[in-house]
C-alpha positions in Angstrom: 0.0 0.0 0.0 2.8 2.4 0.9 4.6 1.5 -2.3 1.4 2.2 -4.3 0.9 5.5 -2.5 4.5 6.5 -3.3 3.9 5.7 -7.0 0.7 7.9 -6.9 2.6 10.7 -5.3 5.5 10.4 -7.8 3.0 10.4 -10.7 1.3 13.5 -9.3 4.6 15.3 -8.9 5.5 14.4 -12.5 2.2 15.6 -13.8 2.5 18.9 -11.9 6.1 19.2 -13.3 4.8 18.7 -16.8 2.1 21.3 -16.2 4.8 23.8 -15.1 6.8 23.1 -18.2 3.8 24.0 -20.4 2.9 27.0 -18.3 5.1 29.2 -20.5 2.4 29.1 -23.2 1.1 31.8 -25.4 -1.6 32.6 -22.8 1.1 33.6 -20.3 2.7 36.2 -22.6 1.9 39.9 -22.8 1.3 42.7 -25.4 3.3 45.7 -26.3 1.0 47.7 -28.7 -1.9 45.2 -28.5 -3.8 45.0 -31.8 -7.5 45.5 -31.9 -8.2 41.9 -33.2 -6.3 38.8 -32.1 -6.9 35.3 -31.0 -5.1 32.3 -29.5 -6.4 28.9 -30.6 -4.8 25.5 -30.9 -1.5 26.9 -29.6 -1.3 29.4 -32.4 -1.6 33.2 -32.3 -3.5 35.0 -35.1 -3.7 38.8 -35.3 -4.9 41.4 -37.7 -1.9 43.7 -37.8 -2.5 47.3 -36.8 -2.3 49.5 -40.0 0.5 52.0 -40.4 2.7 50.6 -37.7 6.4 49.6 -37.6 9.7 49.5 -35.6 12.5 51.7 -37.0 14.9 54.3 -35.7 16.3 57.3 -37.5 18.7 56.0 -40.2 18.0 56.6 -43.9 14.3 57.6 -43.5 14.8 60.2 -40.8 12.0 59.1 -38.5 11.5 56.8 -35.4 8.5 54.6 -34.9 7.9 52.0 -32.1 4.2 51.2 -32.4 3.7 47.7 -34.1 2.1 44.7 -32.3 4.6 42.7 -30.2 3.5 39.7 -28.1 6.4 38.6 -25.8 7.8 37.1 -22.6 11.0 38.0 -20.9 14.1 35.7 -20.9 17.6 35.9 -19.5 20.7 34.0 -20.6 21.2 32.1 -23.8 18.3 30.6 -25.8 16.9 29.4 -29.1 13.6 30.9 -30.3 11.7 29.5 -33.2 8.3 30.0 -34.9 6.4 29.0 -38.0 4.8 32.1 -39.7 2.1 32.5 -42.3 0.9 35.9 -43.6 -1.7 37.3 -45.9 0.7 40.0 -47.0 -0.9 42.8 -49.1 1.1 46.0 -49.1 4.7 47.1 -49.4 6.7 46.4 -46.2 4.1 44.1 -44.6 6.2 42.0 -42.3 6.0 39.4 -39.5 8.4 37.2 -37.5 10.4 37.2 -34.2 11.6 40.2 -32.2 14.3 40.2 -29.5 14.2 43.5 -27.6 16.1 45.1 -24.8 14.4 48.5 -25.1 13.2 51.1 -27.7 16.8 51.7 -28.8 18.1 48.1 -28.9 16.2 45.3 -30.7 16.4 42.8 -33.5 13.4 41.9 -35.6 13.5 39.2 -38.3 11.1 37.3 -40.5 9.3 37.7 -43.8 8.9 41.1 -45.4 6.9 41.8 -48.6 8.6 44.4 -50.7 7.7 45.3 -54.3 5.8 42.1 -54.8 8.7 39.9 -53.6 9.1 37.9 -50.4 12.3 38.5 -48.4 13.8 37.1 -45.3 14.3 40.4 -43.6 16.3 41.5 -40.5 16.4 44.9 -38.9 19.1 45.4 -36.2 18.8 48.5 -34.1 21.3 49.9 -31.7 20.4 53.6 -31.4 19.9 53.6 -35.2 18.4 50.9 -37.4 20.0 48.9 -40.3 18.2 46.6 -42.7 19.3 43.4 -44.6 17.2 41.2 -46.9 17.6 37.8 -48.5 15.2 37.4 -51.4 13.3 34.1 -51.7 13.1 32.5 -55.2 9.6 31.3 -54.7 6.6 32.2 -52.5 6.4 29.5 -49.7 3.0 28.8 -48.0 4.8 29.3 -44.7 8.3 29.8 -43.3 10.2 28.9 -40.1 12.3 31.6 -38.4 14.9 30.8 -35.8 17.0 33.1 -33.6 19.8 31.7 -31.4 21.3 34.0 -28.7 24.8 33.0 -27.7 27.1 35.2 -25.6 27.0 38.7 -27.2 25.4 37.8 -30.5 22.2 36.5 -32.1 22.3 34.2 -35.2 19.3 34.4 -37.5 18.1 31.4 -39.6 15.2 30.5 -41.8 13.8 27.2 -43.1 11.0 26.0 -45.4 10.6 22.6 -43.7 11.9 23.0 -40.0 14.7 20.6 -40.9 17.2 22.5 -43.1 18.0 25.9 -41.8 20.0 28.7 -43.6 21.8 31.3 -41.7 21.2 34.9 -42.9 22.6 37.1 -40.2 24.9 37.3 -37.1 24.1 40.5 -35.1 25.4 41.9 -31.8 23.3 42.0 -28.7 24.3 42.9 -25.2 24.9 39.7 -23.2 24.0 38.9 -19.6 21.0 41.2 -19.9 17.3 40.1 -19.9 15.4 40.6 -23.2 11.9 40.5 -24.4 11.4 37.6 -26.9 8.3 37.2 -29.0 6.1 37.6 -32.1 6.0 40.8 -34.1 4.1 42.0 -37.1 3.9 45.4 -38.8 2.2 47.1 -41.7 4.0 50.4 -42.2 2.6 51.2 -45.7 -0.7 49.3 -45.6 -4.0 48.8 -43.9 -3.0 45.7 -42.0 -3.1 42.0 -42.8 -3.8 38.7 -41.1 -0.7 37.1 -39.5 -0.5 33.6 -38.0 2.2 32.3 -35.7 2.4 28.6 -34.9 4.7 26.3 -32.8 6.4 29.2 -31.0 9.1 27.9 -28.7 11.9 29.3 -26.6 14.5 26.7 -25.5 17.0 27.5 -22.8 20.7 27.0 -23.8 23.3 26.5 -21.1 25.6 29.5 -20.6 28.6 28.9 -22.9 31.1 30.6 -20.5 29.9 28.6 -17.6 30.2 25.4 -19.6 33.8 26.3 -20.5 34.6 27.0 -16.9 33.1 23.7 -15.7 35.1 21.9 -18.4 38.4 23.6 -17.5 37.8 23.1 -13.8 36.4 19.6 -13.8 37.2 17.4 -10.7 39.8 14.8 -11.6 38.6 11.3 -11.5 40.1 9.1 -8.9 
């Protein structure tokens, strides 16, 4: 009887542990610039992107905007963030993807951007001022996977059409040992908004690389 009770207790503890692991769900995240219309269903976020919104600072265009929808949670340390995105892009500069943000002057946004009728994997890196890089896609995919890996003082950006083969498009600096907001961003700077769908969003913790190196160099000798 005692053994059976122990098994039940262990099972309950395991169940509660699994519940805590799934607690970091979309429902637990929060909005910066909440759009008027959005929904979470079947572990996916769908929003109608607020018209005439974007994230950009100063360079080239001479203006600063910080008003597009961003649904996020805060993370410290090193991690891998990944999401599957599908958008009904309509107007020039319609965009959606991941954003990693320290504050209004320091952020990285990356995903798909619709420019002059073409689809691009687009990344904007902002440290006081913004820059912009694009990788044109040869065909229009029904969806695309975007992945960002934060290691030490940099973020590596990747995309994939099948969640198996990832292509790196950017390595950008980001202050390390500092908490950041990580989440789902969409903007419609030139248009009247569009429907954006985010699926299978995950953020996976990665062990701190410096600590791993220290542990390796200071391992206890085996007897």
